[in-house]
C-alpha positions in Angstrom: 7.3 20.2 18.7 9.6 17.6 20.5 7.3 14.6 21.1 9.3 12.9 23.7 8.7 13.1 27.5 9.3 10.9 30.5 6.0 9.4 30.1 6.7 8.1 26.5 7.3 4.4 25.8 10.9 3.8 25.6 10.7 2.5 22.0 9.5 5.9 20.6 12.5 8.1 19.8 12.7 11.9 20.4 11.0 13.6 17.3 9.7 16.7 16.0 6.4 16.7 14.0 6.6 18.9 11.0 3.7 19.4 10.0 1.8 18.1 13.2 -1.4 17.5 11.5 -2.6 15.3 8.6 -0.5 15.4 5.7 -1.7 14.4 2.0 0.1 14.4 -1.3 -0.9 13.0 -4.6 -0.6 13.5 -8.3 -3.4 13.3 -10.6 -4.0 9.8 -12.2 -3.3 11.0 -15.8 0.2 12.2 -14.4 1.2 8.5 -13.5 3.2 8.2 -16.8 6.5 6.9 -15.3 7.0 3.1 -14.8 8.8 3.9 -11.7 7.1 6.8 -9.7 9.5 9.6 -8.9 9.8 10.2 -5.1 8.2 13.5 -5.4 5.2 12.0 -7.2 4.6 9.2 -4.9 1.5 9.5 -2.8 1.6 10.2 0.9 -1.0 10.0 3.5 0.3 10.7 7.1 -2.7 10.6 9.4 -1.1 12.6 12.3 1.7 14.5 10.4 5.4 13.9 9.5 7.7 12.8 12.3 11.2 14.2 12.0 13.7 11.8 13.6 17.4 12.1 14.3 18.7 8.6 13.1 21.6 8.8 15.8 18.8 8.7 18.7 16.6 6.0 16.6 16.6 2.2 17.5 14.4 -0.5 16.1 13.0 -2.4 19.1 12.4 -5.9 18.4 10.8 -8.0 21.0 8.1 -10.6 21.9 8.4 -14.2 21.1 12.1 -14.1 20.2 15.2 -16.0 21.7 17.3 -12.8 21.4 15.4 -9.5 21.7 17.2 -6.6 20.3 17.6 -2.9 19.9 19.1 -2.4 16.4 20.7 0.6 15.1 21.1 1.4 11.3 24.7 0.3 11.5 23.4 -3.1 12.8 20.8 -3.5 10.2 23.6 -2.8 7.5 25.2 -6.1 8.4 22.3 -8.1 6.9 22.0 -8.6 3.3 20.9 -5.6 1.3 17.8 -6.5 -1.1 15.9 -4.7 -3.6 12.2 -5.1 -4.4 10.2 -3.2 -7.0 6.6 -3.0 -5.7 3.3 -0.8 -6.1 1.8 0.7 -3.0 -2.0 1.1 -3.1 -3.8 3.3 -0.5 -6.6 1.4 1.3 -8.7 4.4 1.3 -11.0 5.6 4.0 -10.0 3.5 7.3 -13.5 2.8 8.2 -15.5 2.8 4.7 -14.7 0.0 2.6 -17.0 1.2 -0.2 -14.7 4.0 -1.5 -11.7 3.6 -4.0 -9.5 6.6 -3.6 -7.2 5.3 -6.5 -4.0 6.6 -4.8 -1.3 4.3 -6.1 2.5 4.4 -6.9 5.4 2.1 -7.8 8.8 2.3 -6.6 12.2 0.5 -6.2 12.7 -0.1 -2.5 16.0 -1.1 -0.7 16.7 -2.6 2.7 17.1 -5.9 4.3 14.7 -8.9 4.3 12.7 -9.1 7.7 12.8 -12.8 7.4 16.6 -12.9 7.8 16.4 -10.6 10.8 13.7 -12.6 12.7 15.6 -15.9 11.8 18.7 -14.2 13.2 17.1 -13.3 16.5 15.3 -16.8 16.9 11.5 -16.3 16.2 9.4 -18.8 18.2 7.9 -21.3 15.8 4.6 -20.9 17.6 4.5 -17.2 16.7 1.9 -16.2 14.0 2.1 -12.4 13.6 4.6 -9.5 13.7 3.1 -6.2 15.3 4.7 -3.0 13.7 4.7 0.4 15.5 5.2 3.9 14.1 5.8 6.7 16.6 3.1 9.0 15.1 0.2 9.4 17.2 -2.9 11.7 17.6 -6.2 12.2 16.1 -7.7 11.7 12.6 -11.3 12.0 11.5 -13.3 10.7 14.5 -10.7 8.3 16.1 -7.4 8.8 17.9 -4.4 6.3 18.6 -1.4 6.5 20.8 0.6 4.9 18.2 0.2 3.6 14.6 0.2 0.0 14.8 -0.4 -2.7 12.1 0.1 -6.5 12.2 1.4 -8.8 9.4 0.9 -12.7 9.2 4.3 -14.3 10.0 3.6 -16.6 7.0 3.8 -13.5 4.6 7.1 -12.6 6.1 8.3 -16.2 5.9 7.5 -16.1 2.0 10.2 -13.5 1.7 10.7 -9.8 0.2 9.2 -8.1 3.3 11.7 -5.3 3.8 13.0 -3.1 6.5 13.5 -0.4 3.8 16.0 2.3 4.0 16.1 3.3 0.5 13.4 4.5 -2.2 14.4 4.8 -5.9 18.0 4.8 -5.1 18.0 7.5 -2.5 17.5 7.5 1.5 13.8 7.4 2.5 12.3 11.0 2.3 10.9 11.9 5.8 7.3 11.9 4.1 7.9 8.1 3.3 9.1 6.9 6.6 13.0 7.9 7.2 14.9 6.4 8.7 13.2 3.0 8.5 10.0 1.7 6.8 8.3 -1.8 6.7 7.6 -2.6 3.2 5.0 -5.5 2.6 5.0 -6.1 -1.2 1.4 -6.8 -2.4 -0.3 -5.6 0.6 -2.1 -2.3 0.8 0.1 0.6 1.7 -1.6 1.0 5.3 0.5 -2.2 6.3 3.8 -0.7 5.3 4.3 1.3 8.5 6.4 4.3 8.1 9.0 5.7 10.6 9.3 2.2 12.0 10.6 1.9 15.6 9.3 -1.3 17.1 8.3 -4.9 15.9 6.7 -7.3 18.4 6.4 -11.0 17.5 3.2 -12.5 18.8 1.1 -15.4 18.7 -2.2 -13.4 18.1 -3.2 -10.2 16.2 -2.7 -6.7 17.6 -5.8 -5.3 19.6 -4.8 -1.8 18.2 -7.7 0.4 16.9 -5.9 0.4 13.4 -6.4 -3.3 13.2 -9.5 -4.1 15.0 -11.9 -1.1 14.3 -10.2 0.3 11.2 -8.9 -1.1 7.9 -11.2 -4.0 7.7 -13.6 -5.3 4.9 -16.9 -7.1 5.6 -16.6 -10.9 5.8 -18.8 -13.5 4.1 -22.1 -14.0 5.8 -22.1 -16.9 8.2 -24.3 -19.8 7.6 -25.9 -19.7 11.2 -26.8 -16.0 10.5 -24.4 -14.7 13.0 -22.4 -11.6 12.6 -19.7 -12.0 9.9 -16.0 -11.7 11.0 -14.3 -8.6 9.4 -11.5 -9.4 6.9 -8.2 -7.3 7.4 -7.1 -5.2 4.6 -4.0 -7.1 3.8 -3.5 -8.3 0.2 -4.3 -5.9 -2.4 -7.1 -7.2 -4.8 -7.2 -6.5 -8.4 -7.4 -3.0 -9.4 -6.7 -0.7 -12.4 -6.6 2.9 -13.3 -7.1 4.8 -16.8 -3.9 7.0 -17.1 -5.0 8.1 -20.7 -7.1 9.6 -21.9 -7.6 11.8 -18.8 -11.0 12.0 -17.3 -13.3 14.4 -19.3 -10.9 14.5 -22.1 -11.9 15.4 -25.7 -10.3 12.7 -28.0 -9.3 13.3 -31.5 -8.0 11.0 -34.4 -9.3 7.9 -36.1 -7.7 5.5 -33.5 -8.2 5.9 -29.8 -5.4 4.8 -27.5 -6.4 3.8 -23.9 -3.8 2.9 -21.3 -3.2 2.6 -17.8 -1.9 0.7 -14.6 -3.2 -2.3 -13.1 -2.0 -4.3 -9.8 -2.9 -7.2 -7.5 -1.1 -9.0 -4.8 -1.3 -12.0 -7.0 -0.6 -10.2 -10.3 -2.8 -9.4 -12.9 -4.0 -11.8 -15.7 -6.7 -9.6 -17.5 -7.7 -6.0 -18.1 -10.9 -5.4 -20.0 -12.2 -2.1 -21.2 -15.9 -1.1 -21.5 -17.2 1.8 -23.7 -20.7 1.2 -23.2 -21.3 1.4 -19.5 -20.5 -2.4 -18.9 -22.7 -4.1 -21.5 -19.6 -5.3 -23.4 -15.9 -5.8 -22.5 -12.7 -5.6 -24.7 -9.5 -7.2 -23.7 -6.4 -4.9 -23.4 -2.9 -6.1 -23.7 -1.2 -6.4 -20.4 2.6 -6.3 -20.0 4.2 -9.2 -17.7 4.7 -8.5 -14.2 8.1 -7.4 -12.7 8.5 -8.4 -9.1 5.6 -6.9 -7.3 5.4 -3.9 -9.7 2.2 -2.7 -11.4 1.6 -3.8 -14.7 0.6 -1.5 -17.8 -2.3 -2.2 -20.0 -2.9 -0.8 -23.4 -5.6 -0.9 -26.0 -5.8 0.7 -29.4 -9.2 0.8 -31.1 -10.8 2.2 -34.2 -12.9 5.3 -33.2 -15.7 4.2 -35.3 -16.2 1.2 -32.9 -16.8 3.5 -30.0 -18.1 6.6 -31.7 -21.1 6.8 -29.4 -19.1 6.2 -26.2 -19.4 8.8 -23.4 -17.3 6.8 -20.7 -14.5 4.1 -20.4 -14.4 1.7 -17.5 -11.4 -0.5 -16.7 -11.8 -3.9 -15.1 -8.9 -6.1 -13.9 -8.7 -9.7 -13.0 -5.9 -11.3 -11.0 -4.1 -14.7 -11.6 -6.3 -16.5 -9.1 -9.5 -15.4 -11.1 -10.7 -12.7 -8.7 -12.2 -9.7 -10.7 -12.9 -6.0 -9.8 -16.4 -5.1 -8.6 -17.9 -2.4 -10.5 -18.8 -0.2 -7.5 -18.9 0.1 -3.8 -15.6 -1.4 -2.9 -12.0 -0.5 -1.9 -10.9 -1.7 -5.5 -14.1 -0.6 -7.4 -13.7 -0.1 -11.2 -12.3 3.2 -12.5 -14.6 5.0 -14.8 -13.9 8.3 -16.7 -15.9 10.5 -19.1 -14.9 11.0 -22.5 -16.0 12.7 -25.8 -14.8 13.0 -29.2 -13.7 16.0 -31.4 
């Protein structure tokens, strides 16, 4: 149905929702064999469905603490410098449950313009601290509702560069499922921050009060010394994480040498991936490829079968370049564990 009426905010373009209910798509972990995930295999979670937007009727409304607020067409955005960024996206998982790792992850080459350049051109106020991003999708999901999908990003992250207003994915226009005609792409941050079908940006000196920033997508903070309630931590930078691509879960492994490999990622890059074949009693280092941009990093281990002959599981544990290590369980980035047996 067309979702625009006289009561709608001016920044929301005319659109049709198809489907008009939650849409999910993922491929099994053992299918993530390509360094660049094909568009058709890239995971999707659209809480309220997929907006279908006529690009001729679309505008990017940029307002707030700016010298020159603007309504930008796609042609206007085309006058800025085109940039490409290879980056992983990792689903943050269940919005209000920080103890579950859904392990939806993909890696793509995104192209568009650097948001830093746009905000510099429009005269962002030096006192600003955040940019709020709006998607036009709205409705109910699980036990919560929202009149728009809103996230916020620290201006310091945007100032560091490579935060894109993305129009392309792997050399093609953004598919509708991934945000056509424009998507915010925040490399290194959980995918929830890379707002699809982007229609509005608001430059502010404080965080957004939206439910998708206050109640949802937060992790528990550190306990306070005075015993008071800990402040929640927003789900922004992706911590270290890894998935085992091969062998597949519940695989029967044959041969004298076992090859275990997978994908690892973190906002700050991966320094180390360890594998355990004895439920975490001992760990063996895998070889980790160097990082390209913000891309995920492959890890490999080849090991004699006789060394792990009694193994019934394999656990992968990643550590990032700042020394943060994955927790074994009950976290958005809890370690991946698979079951195996030997022929």
